[in-house]
N, C-alpha and C positions, 0 to 999 in steps of 0.2 A: 447250648450254644445261640446265640440272638442271631437273628439273620433273615427270616420275614421280614417282608419290605422294604431290602433292601435292594439292592438296583442290580439289573441281574444281567452278564454280558451277551452280549451276542455273537462272538462269537465262539458259539455252539455249530455243531455241524453235525447234526442228529443221520447214526446211516440206519436207527434199529430196525427202521420196515426193510430195507434192503435183501436181495436175493445173495446170499454168498454168492459169490465165485468161483467159489474155488479152486484158484488162481495165485501164484502169486507175481503178478503184478505189480511194476510200482518198481519195484528192486534192479541193480544196479547189474547182480547175475544173473538175472531173469528166474525166472523155472519156478520159483520157495524160496533161493539163498541169499541167505542173507550179508551185507558191506561189512564189514568192523567198524570202518568210521564211518559208520552211517547207525551202526547199529542201534535197538531200541535200550533207551535206560529203564529199571523198574526197581518199584519200588521196595525190594524184597524179594517177593512173595515165587520167583524167577529161578530163586534157591529152590526153590520142592523138587519142580521139576527134573533138576540133576542128581536129586539124594531121590532118585525113586517114583519120583508124583505122587508122593503124603496124599499132595492136599489132591491136587489136580486130576494123575495118573497120565498128560501128554508122554510124546514119544520123548527121553533126553538129549536127545540129535538134533531134535527142533532148539532146545534153547544152547545150546554144545557148539552149537552152529552164528554162537553171537560170541558169547566168549571166552572160545575158542579163541587161537589167538596165537604163545607165544613168541610164534617166528615167524610170524608170515605177516598178507595182507590182510588175504581175504579167506573166506572157509567157507564151501558150500553144497549144501547137503543138499539130493536131491529128491522132493516131496515124496509118496509112497500113490502108487498107478490108481486114479479114481474113476469113474465110473460114469456118466454123463448122468446129468440129474435135474427132474426136474426143476421152476422155480419154487419160489420159499411163497409161503401164502405171506403177507403180517401177520403178527398177535397183537392185536388191539391192544392199546395202550391202558394200562388201570389208572386208576388216582394215584396208585403208590407211585406209579412210574413218571407221572406227570408231577409233581413230588420230590420223588430223583431229580429232575429233572433242571425246577426252578431251583434245587437247592449248590448242587453243579453249577447253573450256571450264576448263583447270588457269590457264592464259593470264588471261585473267578474272576468274576467281578473287581473280586476284595483285594483278587493277587492285583491287578490292572492297578490299578489307583496305589498302591501300596508301593509296588516294580516300576510307574511312571515315575514319581515319586523317588525314590533313592535314586535312579539316574538320574534324575533331573539335576538333582544337588550336587551329584559328579557331572557334570557336562557330560551327563548319555542321557541320548535318548533309548526307550525301554519300542523292542517292537517283541505286540503285545504277540500267544500262540494262541492256535485254533483250539481247546479240546474235543475229540470225535465220541460220538454217545455209539456202539457200534455192541450187537449181542453178538456170539459165536470165529467170529472171528471176520477178517477186512486184511483189504490192501492196505498199502504206506506206503511213503520212498526210504523205507528202509526193509525192506521186503514182505510177510505172510507175519501181520498182529492176530496171537488168536488170546482168545480171553484168561487161554490156561496160564501167559505170559504174571496175569495180573497188567494190574495198570500202570504206560509204560510209554516215555517220551521218544522221539523219532528225533534228532535232530538235524534232519535229509531233510523234511518237512515244515520243523517249527510246528508237533503237533504231538498233544497226548491225548493218548488215546486210551477210551476202558471204555468195557462193559457194567453194568452199573450191576450186576448181578456177584458181581465181586466183591462186595458189600457183606451181602449173608455172608458168603465165606469169610470174612473179616471179623465178623461179630461169631456164628456160628464154628466152626471149625476153628478158627485160630485165634479163638476168646478175647477178639477185641472191638468191643459194642461202643458204639456211640458217634451223634452224628460230628465234633473235633476228631475225631478218631477218625474216621472221612472226608473232613474238611485236612488234616495233618498229611493223608495219605492225593489228594492232588496238592499238594501245596511244596508235596517235595519234588513228584512229576517238575511243577514250572518253576523251581531250584533249578534241576537241569537243565531250564531252558534257558534262566540264567545266564548257568556256566556257560552254556553256548556263546550265547551273545555276551557276556567277557571273555569268550579263548579258552576257558581254563579248558572245558574236554576236547574242545580240535588241540589243546596239549597232548594231554591221555593219553589221546587214542595214540599221537605219534612217536611217544613214547610204548605204549603198550604193542609196536610194533614191534619196534626195537630191543622185544624184553621179553627174559622165560618168561614160563605158564610163573612162579609160585612169584615173578618181581609181578608181573599183567593183573593179578589178582592183589596184592596189596592196593600195585595204583586204582583200582576200582574199587577198593574196600576209603582209600581216601574221599573219592572221586564218592561217592555215593551220603560217606556221613557231609562231608558237605554242601549234600544235597539236602538232608533234613535237619543241619545248620540254618541254611535261606528259611527251609519252613520257619523251622523257628524264629528270625527275623520277621519271616510277610508273619506270623504272629505276634511280633512282640508290636507292632508301628498297629497293624487291626484292628485292636485292641486301646492301643493311645489313641486310635484315632475316631472309633465310631463301641467303641466298649463292647467287647461281640461275648464275653464268654460270663459265661457264670460256669454256679460252681463243678467242681469238678471234672470241667472241660481238659486242664490240663492232661491230669488226672488218667484220662481220657487215654489220649497222644499221649503219653510216653505207657502208655499199654500195652498201647499198637506197634510203639516204636522196639520193647519189648520182643513181641510174641514176633513179630518179623527179625528178631532178630539171627544171621547165622548160626548163633554157636543153638539159641534155642527150638527152631528149627526140627539141625538134623539130630539134635537128644534126641527130638522122637519121633522123623524119619525115620532110623537107627539106630540108636542106640548112644549113640557115641560121637567124640567134637572132634573136628580134625583143622584146626585153625589157618594149617595154612592153605586150605579150598576156602575160608571166608572170601564172599566178593565184595561183600554189605557191613558186614560189619558187626558184631555182637550186641547181640540186645546192651551190655555197659556203658557201648561206643554208641550206639544209636542215641538212649538216651539221659547219653553226656553231651552228644554231640546240642540236640535237639534243645537239650536246656539252656546250649550256650547260648545261640541265636533266641531264642526266650525272652532271657530275663536282662540281654544288652539289649539286642534289636542293633548291632552290626555286627556288616558285612565284613568288616573286617577280623574281628573273633571269629570269624569263620573259614579261614585259613588251614584247613589238614595235612598242604601240604605243606607249608614250615613245620608246625607241632613233632617234637622229635616224640611223646608217648599219645597215644590217641585214646 
């Protein structure tokens, strides 16, 4: 992927040197709970926690508080008791850290350029999200964010959160290396921001609160697949305007979409696949919708909610 020398976004908030306060501040529920109406929306690694922490080992209850809600408005999970901890000393940034920050800032800038123009063409104004870099855990307006959740978007504060260590996990443990695979992750989360601005995620949240667990999962799948498609739309227009793609880049993104499909994750974790528990879509579905976006460059092709077959 050709990215060096391109514009970098100023909408980066670097919290990597901040001490982890161990709290759950920012949540409407307080104490580490999560409000479903402002829940974190993630790339799909969040599913791993639900099926036993295959990669990250996070307590499944942390993630269940985000994805539950078949019959109610909010779910609160109390955090474990914690002893006071001394302030963490900042780890010096390495050259690799600085390079990765520059990469992320460049991809974010590219999404800003694409979506500003796409919204302008539709008579709308694109409000740029902030991308937060953190290590371990951080506070968000949606509740406590942890690296174990993978990258995620919080609609309540319109910020994308990522621990850059996730990219090592993506390459080494999920089998999806490559810079365009990494860019796809960011573009997917920005896709959730686009959904928020277009009113899609708000409508889905309202429907989820009135739905059964199975129905709520099905709605989440359509939301995630649409974000995959929107990531593809970004790729189409970025290539059209700036020729960012190199040989093998699209294959990297398609492989990443494959490796984080619900069926692939469940098969690796437990040897069986439970389709009714899917919240992000199968590998084939994620590949199909990303390809639909990158082949067409048309937001109108990303209406997963009108599609009879995903």
